[in-house]
VEXSEMI-708591 format. One line per 3 residues: their letters; for each residue x, y, z of C-alpha. Coordinates in pm, 1 decimal. Each point is the difference from the previous one (the first is absolute). Example, Ala and Ser with C-alpha at 12.3 -4.5 7.8 and 13.67 -1.06 7.14 Angstrom:
<nodes>
as> 1230.0 -450.0 780.0 | 137.0 344.0 -66.0 $
</nodes>
This chain:
<nodes>
mss> 13984.6 5559.5 7556.3 | 12.4 364.6 -112.7 | -234.9 260.5 150.0 $
vgl> -183.8 19.8 -332.8 | -44.2 -377.1 -9.3 | -112.0 -4.7 363.7 $
may> -264.4 265.6 -64.4 | -129.2 -192.2 -301.8 | -19.5 -318.8 207.7 $
lrs> -189.5 175.3 280.8 | -245.0 152.0 -248.7 | -67.8 -342.4 -151.6 $
qsh> -58.5 -151.0 345.5 | -230.0 285.9 94.5 | -202.9 -56.5 -315.3 $
hig> -21.6 -373.1 76.7 | -116.2 61.5 357.9 | -258.2 247.8 -126.9 $
gls> -133.6 -268.1 -232.9 | -33.0 -240.5 290.7 | -192.6 255.4 204.9 $
sas> -231.9 74.0 -288.7 | -74.2 -368.2 -62.2 | -57.5 -70.3 368.9 $
sal> -230.2 299.9 23.6 | -206.0 -127.5 -293.2 | -32.6 -341.1 164.4 $
veq> -107.8 155.4 328.8 | -260.9 216.1 -175.5 | -133.9 -301.0 -187.1 $
eqy> -36.3 -210.5 313.1 | -156.2 292.0 189.9 | -262.1 23.4 -273.5 $
lae> -65.6 -373.0 36.6 | -41.7 33.0 377.2 | -245.7 288.0 -46.1 $
lle> -196.1 -201.2 -254.7 | -28.9 -291.2 244.0 | -118.8 236.5 272.8 $
ers> -265.5 151.7 -225.3 | -124.3 -344.6 -95.3 | -44.6 -96.2 365.2 $
klk> -205.5 316.3 55.5 | -218.0 -82.0 -299.7 | -84.5 -356.0 111.2 $
pfm> -318.8 94.0 194.9 | -136.7 161.6 -315.3 | 76.6 -292.9 -232.4 $
pvl> -370.4 -100.9 -42.9 | -96.3 347.9 -122.4 | 325.0 85.8 -180.3 $
phc> 101.6 -329.6 -163.0 | 159.6 157.9 -306.6 | 216.3 237.4 204.4 $
yrl> 117.2 -290.4 213.7 | 71.9 -209.1 -309.3 | 207.2 277.1 -159.8 $
lnq> 196.1 44.8 321.0 | 71.3 -373.2 10.2 | 118.3 12.7 -359.2 $
glt> 249.3 264.2 102.5 | 138.8 -244.0 255.2 | -5.1 -317.5 -207.6 $
epl> 160.6 149.9 -308.8 | 377.3 52.4 -10.2 | 72.1 336.0 161.6 $
snq> 267.4 147.2 -223.9 | 204.7 -316.7 39.8 | 202.3 88.1 -304.5 $
nwr> 103.6 328.9 158.4 | 142.8 -152.9 315.3 | 153.6 -286.4 -193.4 $
ssq> 182.7 241.3 -227.1 | 124.9 188.3 305.0 | 129.9 -309.7 179.2 $
sss> 345.2 63.2 -137.4 | -12.1 345.3 159.6 | -129.0 -114.9 340.0 $
sgl> 211.3 -109.2 295.5 | 41.0 -338.2 -168.0 | -89.7 -188.5 317.7 $
ivr> -239.4 -287.4 -79.5 | -164.5 -170.2 296.3 | -231.3 -295.9 40.6 $
rti> -292.8 -2.1 241.7 | -296.1 -227.2 68.6 | -333.7 50.3 171.5 $
rid> -276.7 -244.8 90.6 | -374.1 60.7 -33.5 | -238.3 -241.9 169.2 $
ipv> -317.6 -101.1 -185.7 | -310.6 1.4 227.9 | -123.6 -348.4 -91.7 $
dlf> -97.7 -62.2 362.1 | -251.2 285.9 -17.3 | -124.1 -75.4 -352.8 $
psy> 57.7 -375.3 -57.7 | -220.9 -21.2 -311.8 | 139.6 307.9 -174.9 $
nfv> 217.4 -68.0 -304.6 | 295.0 222.2 92.4 | 243.8 -179.5 -231.0 $
grl> -227.5 34.5 -301.1 | -55.2 370.6 67.8 | 372.6 62.0 37.2 $
lgp> 101.7 -193.5 -310.2 | -277.5 97.0 -238.3 | -34.9 -152.4 -347.1 $
rgn> 311.1 -206.3 -73.9 | 184.3 178.8 277.0 | -16.9 333.9 -182.1 $
slk> -131.0 202.9 295.1 | 292.1 -92.8 222.5 | 243.9 48.8 -286.5 $
rve> -125.2 357.6 -39.6 | 50.3 67.3 370.6 | 356.0 -129.8 -29.9 $
ast> 69.6 205.5 -312.8 | -134.4 321.4 151.9 | 187.0 -32.2 330.2 $
dcr> 320.5 -172.7 -116.0 | -57.1 -257.4 273.6 | -33.0 -377.0 -17.3 $
vli> -310.3 -141.5 168.0 | -9.0 -364.5 111.3 | -311.0 -179.4 126.9 $
rgh> 106.6 -233.4 277.6 | -148.1 -215.7 274.3 | -280.3 -255.2 23.0 $
gsi> -217.9 30.9 -309.8 | 263.5 161.2 -222.0 | 16.1 -307.6 -225.7 $
kdp> -320.9 -37.2 -200.8 | 6.7 -381.4 16.2 | -66.1 -105.5 364.3 $
tke> 132.0 -351.0 -67.9 | 327.9 133.5 -135.1 | 24.6 241.2 292.5 $
emm> -20.9 -288.6 244.2 | 269.1 -185.4 -195.7 | 232.9 301.8 12.4 $
rgk> -60.7 84.8 365.1 | 316.4 -35.7 205.6 | 234.0 -22.6 -298.1 $
pgy> 292.8 242.6 -37.2 | -119.2 331.2 -137.4 | -361.2 -66.3 98.5 $
ehl> 23.2 59.7 374.0 | -236.9 294.4 -41.8 | -288.3 -241.1 -66.6 $
nep> -21.5 -55.0 375.6 | -79.1 369.7 47.6 | -328.7 186.9 -61.0 $
lhl> -53.0 151.4 -344.5 | 209.2 315.3 -44.8 | 189.1 215.6 -247.6 $
ive> 373.3 62.4 -21.3 | 92.7 326.3 -173.2 | 361.4 32.3 -110.7 $
ael> 182.8 296.6 -150.3 | 357.4 62.8 -111.3 | 20.7 368.5 -84.0 $
pve> 198.8 320.2 58.7 | 0.4 94.4 366.9 | -164.9 333.6 -82.1 $
iid> -326.1 -158.7 -117.6 | -28.8 -353.4 137.7 | -204.3 91.9 308.3 $
arl> -251.0 198.0 -204.3 | -36.3 -285.1 -250.7 | -62.3 -253.4 275.3 $
mqa> -250.7 236.2 159.7 | -176.3 36.3 -333.8 | -15.2 -377.9 -42.0 $
rei> -130.6 -47.4 354.8 | -274.2 260.2 -50.1 | -119.5 -156.2 -325.8 $
led> 10.4 -358.8 126.5 | -167.7 73.4 332.8 | -275.4 178.8 -188.2 $
llk> -50.2 -305.8 -221.5 | -16.8 -222.0 309.3 | -307.7 180.8 132.6 $
pvd> -315.0 -193.7 -99.6 | -236.9 214.3 -205.7 | -369.6 -55.6 -62.2 $
esq> -60.6 -123.6 -354.3 | -222.4 294.4 -91.3 | 282.2 245.0 78.0 $
dfy> 298.2 -206.6 -110.1 | 105.4 184.3 -312.8 | 342.7 -165.3 12.7 $
kkq> -144.8 -350.9 -21.9 | -230.9 104.2 -283.8 | 301.2 126.5 -190.8 $
qlr> 177.8 -330.4 60.9 | -298.8 -195.2 -130.8 | -16.7 226.1 -304.3 $
ela> 371.1 -58.1 -64.9 | -49.7 -375.8 36.9 | -284.3 5.3 -252.2 $
lln> 215.2 204.0 -235.5 | 286.0 -248.9 29.9 | -237.5 -291.9 -59.3 $
gtl> -172.9 172.7 -291.7 | -337.9 -3.4 176.3 | -35.8 369.2 82.8 $
ree> -362.1 107.7 -20.6 | -117.9 336.3 -123.7 | -23.9 291.5 240.6 $
gsq> -321.7 4.7 197.4 | -31.8 -375.1 30.1 | -61.4 -127.8 351.6 $
msg> 265.6 -199.9 178.5 | -97.9 -333.5 138.2 | -122.0 29.1 356.3 $
svs> 184.9 -316.8 91.1 | 335.9 167.8 -52.9 | 112.5 137.0 333.7 $
pfh> 340.7 67.8 155.3 | -139.4 -134.1 327.4 | -0.9 -354.9 -138.0 $
nnl> 264.5 -218.4 -156.5 | -217.1 -117.3 -290.6 | 100.0 285.7 -229.6 $
gmk> -0.5 -217.3 -308.0 | 366.6 65.5 -67.2 | 323.6 -167.1 94.5 $
rak> 240.3 188.0 220.1 | 334.3 88.1 -143.4 | 289.7 -208.6 121.4 $
tqg> 138.8 113.4 334.5 | 249.1 -269.1 87.3 | 70.7 -354.9 -93.5 $
</nodes>
């Protein structure tokens, strides 16, 4: 290779490496912003009863895709290393046996959990005893290949297959959101559940006008929510 050709090659490689550094830097900045947002939300929790709208807006920032298109478009410029990782989150059914954790996680027709998955780029699986909505079917499937988890307490499996630069932050984001949803909330302060019920009414075509009172019998602390849970397994 001539000296001129060598210099041209080195310049092209330098430009390519610069592009990699720029893309990685953007990913790091994005995930740092996400971590700061999670930290601010944890600080705001004690003030949730008096600042419900601020807390709701902060949650929206976490449950909406955070510039997913930007990092997706830069995947080709990242290190190219895709890794797969899994975490487990236990559901505190032993402490709150009558609380409908599965219904709160899934939401109307499974839409709530789908939004968590879409915003974090993680797959969330509900596993363990109680993960199949039909108890009779669960007993039939217990012990069969692929259903060994039914012998374990109710839990979540969160899976991600993403670029190595962002996978830990995405799993952390998913854990934060899911653990927050697994904390029982009094009905009078449970804005999230009210939004789910409103969405359900909208889907069923029974949405009432603003200002109408919700039925007092509807409570996330009981299983008789008047709606079927979305399919989890089986």
